[in-house]
Structures are given as C-alpha cells and as structure tokens.
C-alpha positions as CSV (number, residue, x, y, z in Angstrom):
1,X,-3.7,-6.9,5.3
2,X,-1.0,-5.0,7.3
3,X,0.9,-8.3,7.9
4,X,1.1,-8.8,4.2
5,X,2.4,-5.3,3.7
6,X,5.0,-5.8,6.4
7,X,6.2,-9.0,4.8
8,X,6.3,-7.4,1.4
9,X,8.4,-4.5,2.7
10,X,10.7,-7.0,4.4
11,X,11.0,-8.9,1.2
12,X,11.9,-5.7,-0.7
13,X,14.6,-4.8,1.8
14,X,16.0,-8.4,1.7
15,X,16.1,-8.2,-2.1
16,X,18.0,-4.9,-1.9
17,X,20.4,-6.4,0.6
18,X,21.2,-9.2,-1.9
19,X,22.4,-6.6,-4.3
20,X,24.9,-5.2,-1.8
21,X,28.3,-6.5,-0.8
22,X,28.9,-7.7,2.8
23,X,30.8,-4.5,3.5
24,X,27.9,-2.4,2.0
25,X,25.4,-4.2,4.3
26,X,27.7,-3.6,7.3
27,X,28.2,0.0,6.4
28,X,24.4,0.7,6.1
29,X,23.6,-1.2,9.3
30,X,20.5,-2.9,10.4
31,X,19.0,0.2,11.9
32,X,18.9,1.9,8.5
33,X,17.5,-1.3,6.9
34,X,14.7,-1.3,9.5
35,X,14.0,2.4,8.7
36,X,13.9,1.5,5.0
37,X,11.4,-1.2,5.7
38,X,9.2,1.3,7.6
39,X,9.4,3.7,4.7
40,X,8.5,1.0,2.2
41,X,5.6,-0.1,4.4
42,X,4.4,3.5,4.7
43,X,4.5,3.8,0.9
44,X,2.5,0.6,0.5
45,X,-0.1,1.8,3.1
46,X,-0.4,5.2,1.3
47,X,-1.0,3.5,-2.0
48,X,-3.6,1.1,-0.6
49,X,-5.4,4.0,1.1
50,X,-5.5,6.0,-2.1
51,X,-6.9,3.1,-4.0
52,X,-9.5,2.3,-1.4
53,X,-10.5,6.0,-1.4
54,X,-10.9,5.9,-5.1
55,X,-13.0,2.7,-4.9
56,X,-15.1,4.3,-2.2
57,X,-15.8,7.3,-4.5
58,X,-16.8,4.9,-7.3
59,X,-19.2,3.1,-4.9
60,X,-20.8,6.4,-3.8
61,X,-21.3,7.4,-7.5
62,X,-22.7,4.0,-8.3
63,X,-25.1,4.1,-5.3
64,X,-26.3,7.6,-6.4
65,X,-26.9,6.3,-9.9
66,X,-28.8,3.3,-8.6
67,X,-30.9,5.6,-6.3
68,X,-31.7,7.9,-9.2
69,X,-32.7,5.1,-11.4
70,X,-34.9,3.6,-8.7
71,X,-36.6,7.0,-8.1
72,X,-37.3,7.3,-11.9
73,X,-38.6,3.8,-12.0
74,X,-41.3,4.7,-9.4
75,X,-42.6,7.6,-11.6
C-alpha cells in the first residue's frame, strides 16, 4: 500500500505544479516539491493509520459481542 500512497502524493504534487507558472516552479525548486511530497505522504499515512485503528477497535468490540453471545448461548 505504501507504493500507492507514494504515487498518490507524487500525483498531488504534479497537479499542484501544473497550476504554477514556469517561474513559480523554478522559484520553489525541486527540493521543496520533494519535501511537499513527503508531507503529503505522511498525511496519507496518518489518515490510513487512524482509520485502521478505528476499524481494529470495531473488530475488538464485535469479537467481544460475539463472545458474550456465545457464552449466553451455552447457558
């Protein structure tokens, strides 16, 4: 999945570059575009992690509900 996030960040930076003039691109410089890509990638990673953490919490709650239901079923 990290490869997809890298590509998506690259695509966002390229879309941003398309909105700038040639002189704007030259002024910002590739180093800063690379830093922007890393920032975007980090933001994507953080969002994915938070969502996976939320899903994991839901799975834990579901497992507990199933376990409780199974214990009551045995009674």
